[in-house]
Each structure stands twice: as structure tokens, then as C-alpha cells.
NUPATI-151016 format. One record per residue (C-alpha): residue number from 1; residue in one letter; x, y, z. Coordinates in steps of 0.5 Angstrom, whole numbers, plus 500, padded with zeros to 3 digits. Layout:
N
- NUM A X Y Z .
...
This chain:
248
- 1 X 517 481 547 .
- 2 X 516 489 543 .
- 3 X 521 489 537 .
- 4 X 524 496 536 .
- 5 X 527 497 529 .
- 6 X 534 497 534 .
- 7 X 533 490 536 .
- 8 X 535 488 528 .
- 9 X 541 487 526 .
- 10 X 545 485 533 .
- 11 X 547 478 531 .
- 12 X 554 474 532 .
- 13 X 553 474 525 .
- 14 X 555 482 521 .
- 15 X 552 477 515 .
- 16 X 547 476 518 .
- 17 X 545 483 521 .
- 18 X 547 486 514 .
- 19 X 543 481 511 .
- 20 X 536 483 515 .
- 21 X 538 490 514 .
- 22 X 539 489 506 .
- 23 X 532 487 507 .
- 24 X 528 493 511 .
- 25 X 532 497 505 .
- 26 X 530 493 499 .
- 27 X 523 493 501 .
- 28 X 523 501 503 .
- 29 X 526 503 495 .
- 30 X 520 499 492 .
- 31 X 515 502 496 .
- 32 X 518 508 493 .
- 33 X 518 506 486 .
- 34 X 510 504 488 .
- 35 X 509 511 490 .
- 36 X 512 514 485 .
- 37 X 507 511 480 .
- 38 X 502 513 484 .
- 39 X 503 520 483 .
- 40 X 504 520 476 .
- 41 X 497 515 475 .
- 42 X 494 521 479 .
- 43 X 497 526 474 .
- 44 X 497 522 468 .
- 45 X 489 521 470 .
- 46 X 488 528 472 .
- 47 X 492 532 466 .
- 48 X 489 526 461 .
- 49 X 497 525 459 .
- 50 X 497 519 455 .
- 51 X 504 519 455 .
- 52 X 506 519 462 .
- 53 X 500 514 463 .
- 54 X 503 510 458 .
- 55 X 510 510 462 .
- 56 X 505 507 469 .
- 57 X 503 503 465 .
- 58 X 510 500 463 .
- 59 X 513 501 470 .
- 60 X 509 496 472 .
- 61 X 515 491 470 .
- 62 X 520 494 474 .
- 63 X 515 494 480 .
- 64 X 514 485 478 .
- 65 X 522 484 479 .
- 66 X 523 488 485 .
- 67 X 518 484 489 .
- 68 X 520 477 485 .
- 69 X 528 479 488 .
- 70 X 525 481 494 .
- 71 X 521 474 495 .
- 72 X 527 471 493 .
- 73 X 532 474 499 .
- 74 X 526 473 503 .
- 75 X 527 465 502 .
- 76 X 534 465 502 .
- 77 X 534 467 509 .
- 78 X 529 463 511 .
- 79 X 534 457 509 .
- 80 X 541 459 512 .
- 81 X 539 463 518 .
- 82 X 533 459 520 .
- 83 X 531 465 524 .
- 84 X 526 466 530 .
- 85 X 523 470 534 .
- 86 X 522 478 532 .
- 87 X 527 476 525 .
- 88 X 521 470 523 .
- 89 X 516 476 525 .
- 90 X 520 481 521 .
- 91 X 521 476 514 .
- 92 X 513 474 514 .
- 93 X 512 482 516 .
- 94 X 516 483 509 .
- 95 X 514 478 505 .
- 96 X 506 481 506 .
- 97 X 508 488 505 .
- 98 X 512 487 498 .
- 99 X 505 482 496 .
- 100 X 501 488 498 .
- 101 X 506 494 495 .
- 102 X 505 489 488 .
- 103 X 497 490 488 .
- 104 X 498 498 489 .
- 105 X 503 498 483 .
- 106 X 497 493 479 .
- 107 X 492 499 482 .
- 108 X 496 504 479 .
- 109 X 497 502 473 .
- 110 X 490 499 473 .
- 111 X 489 508 474 .
- 112 X 494 509 467 .
- 113 X 490 505 463 .
- 114 X 484 508 464 .
- 115 X 487 513 462 .
- 116 X 488 511 455 .
- 117 X 481 508 455 .
- 118 X 479 515 456 .
- 119 X 483 519 451 .
- 120 X 480 513 445 .
- 121 X 473 514 449 .
- 122 X 471 522 450 .
- 123 X 477 527 450 .
- 124 X 474 533 452 .
- 125 X 469 530 457 .
- 126 X 470 535 464 .
- 127 X 471 529 470 .
- 128 X 470 529 477 .
- 129 X 476 531 481 .
- 130 X 480 526 484 .
- 131 X 487 529 485 .
- 132 X 485 530 493 .
- 133 X 483 522 493 .
- 134 X 490 520 490 .
- 135 X 494 524 494 .
- 136 X 490 522 499 .
- 137 X 492 514 497 .
- 138 X 499 517 496 .
- 139 X 500 520 503 .
- 140 X 496 513 506 .
- 141 X 502 508 503 .
- 142 X 507 513 504 .
- 143 X 506 513 512 .
- 144 X 505 506 512 .
- 145 X 512 506 510 .
- 146 X 515 511 515 .
- 147 X 511 507 520 .
- 148 X 515 500 516 .
- 149 X 521 503 517 .
- 150 X 520 507 524 .
- 151 X 517 500 526 .
- 152 X 512 505 530 .
- 153 X 505 502 532 .
- 154 X 503 510 533 .
- 155 X 504 512 526 .
- 156 X 500 504 524 .
- 157 X 494 506 528 .
- 158 X 493 513 524 .
- 159 X 493 509 518 .
- 160 X 488 505 520 .
- 161 X 484 512 521 .
- 162 X 486 515 515 .
- 163 X 484 510 511 .
- 164 X 476 513 513 .
- 165 X 478 519 508 .
- 166 X 479 516 502 .
- 167 X 473 511 503 .
- 168 X 469 517 503 .
- 169 X 472 520 498 .
- 170 X 471 515 493 .
- 171 X 464 514 496 .
- 172 X 463 522 493 .
- 173 X 467 520 487 .
- 174 X 461 515 485 .
- 175 X 455 519 487 .
- 176 X 457 525 482 .
- 177 X 459 518 476 .
- 178 X 452 515 478 .
- 179 X 449 522 477 .
- 180 X 452 523 470 .
- 181 X 450 516 468 .
- 182 X 443 516 470 .
- 183 X 443 524 467 .
- 184 X 446 521 460 .
- 185 X 446 514 459 .
- 186 X 451 516 454 .
- 187 X 456 517 459 .
- 188 X 456 511 462 .
- 189 X 462 507 459 .
- 190 X 466 513 460 .
- 191 X 464 514 467 .
- 192 X 465 506 468 .
- 193 X 472 506 466 .
- 194 X 472 513 471 .
- 195 X 469 508 477 .
- 196 X 474 503 476 .
- 197 X 480 508 477 .
- 198 X 476 511 483 .
- 199 X 476 503 486 .
- 200 X 483 503 484 .
- 201 X 485 508 489 .
- 202 X 481 506 494 .
- 203 X 484 499 493 .
- 204 X 492 503 494 .
- 205 X 488 505 501 .
- 206 X 486 498 502 .
- 207 X 493 495 501 .
- 208 X 496 501 505 .
- 209 X 492 500 510 .
- 210 X 495 492 510 .
- 211 X 502 494 511 .
- 212 X 500 498 517 .
- 213 X 497 493 520 .
- 214 X 503 489 519 .
- 215 X 507 494 523 .
- 216 X 503 492 528 .
- 217 X 504 485 528 .
- 218 X 511 486 527 .
- 219 X 514 489 532 .
- 220 X 508 487 538 .
- 221 X 506 480 534 .
- 222 X 499 482 534 .
- 223 X 494 480 529 .
- 224 X 490 485 528 .
- 225 X 486 483 522 .
- 226 X 479 483 521 .
- 227 X 477 487 528 .
- 228 X 474 493 528 .
- 229 X 480 500 529 .
- 230 X 478 500 536 .
- 231 X 479 495 539 .
- 232 X 486 494 534 .
- 233 X 488 500 538 .
- 234 X 485 497 545 .
- 235 X 490 491 544 .
- 236 X 496 495 542 .
- 237 X 495 501 548 .
- 238 X 494 494 552 .
- 239 X 500 490 550 .
- 240 X 504 498 550 .
- 241 X 502 497 557 .
- 242 X 504 490 560 .
- 243 X 511 492 557 .
- 244 X 509 490 549 .
- 245 X 509 482 550 .
- 246 X 504 480 546 .
- 247 X 498 475 548 .
- 248 X 501 468 546 .
């Protein structure tokens, strides 16, 4: 059956209810920390702010610690409660979501490290605007986390669609950087660093899309990975029309 937000936290044990609610809250807290890392990394890249970039690099330790804490929390619930059905789907979705959040934190750190590298190469050189792409990626994560918080499969499907815009921005930046390298081979090292930064932002979009897929799995019990967007929309809409009963 379809799992809704109100279906979590309805057990005889009040402590179990609190454990599950705390788990969701802690995931959203970690998501907020990671989203701040992305925003700071984007600002540092656009402004050449090495101090802010260094702060993002150092902040990755906090993200790693949050991942470890949530993993331990999930392990405790699995061992003590032996959850079944929707509760088990929630635990699995949390474990996978936390992994992707940690990887998004790694990508933000990669962008920040690029800022530090560029400062040593050619601090005065103009670079292609990447703030828009970065903001698209950050908003995609925000929307995926909102879908997780509200257990909203419609919002999750929108994340799937909007990730295409991040991919298009990445391709445009890549073409511009390749042009720089072809016109002046002396820019190759400089441009390659920006390629890695752009790739990191594109990967943030991919990880956000993964989180949206976990939301669909959590709510409807459907694994929509490795299928086209059109097919996953048909699966999700079919489940809603059938009352949300997941396929066996």
C-alpha cells in the first residue's frame, strides 16, 4: 500500500514513533547542511573567495560525521525494532539518501578545492559564468529534500525532469571551456580545473535525482531506477490510479 507522511509514527511504542520521526528530522538537518555547503562553494567559485572555499573544505568533516551518526541510528532501529513493510522501506530510503547526501557534500568540496587551485594558476582570468548552473543544482537538492519531507511523489517526479536542465547547463559550460583550450593551449590546466568543478555540479543534480527516486520507492514501493522518465511516470501514475498498491 501507499505510504503517507501520516503513516509514520503510528505504533504502540511511543519510543519507536519518536525514533522514526527523529530519523527523518536528522536526514533533513543533514540535507540543510549540505545545501549550505553547495551555496558557499558556488559563491566561492564565482567570487574567487579562497577563504570561503577553505571553509567549505573544512565543513566536509561535519557532513561525514552526520553520515556516520545516521548510519548508526539506522542500525540501532534495525536491530531493536526489526521493522517491516513501510517502516523497513523508510530505513532503506534513509540509508540510501544519506549516502547520496554525503556524496553531494564531496562534490561541494571538490568545487571549493577548484577555487583554491585556480587562485594559484591565474587569479585574474575571467571564467565562464557557472552560478546559474550551481543554483539549479542546489535548488534540485532542495526540491528533492522537500519531496522527502512531504513524501510527495509528484514533486519527486519534477526533480527527475528538472535534472535535465542541469545537464544542459553542464554541456554548455563544457563547450565553452573546450573552446578556450583550443584557442589557447596555455589555458588547458586552468580550464580543466573548471571542467572538474562543472562536473561536480552536474553530479549534485544526479545525486538529487537519486534521492527523488528513493522517495518514490518509500511511498509506493516501486524501484524506478534504470528506466526512462516517461516509464517511471507511467509506473507512478499507474500505482496512484490503483490505490498505490506496489507491484509484487
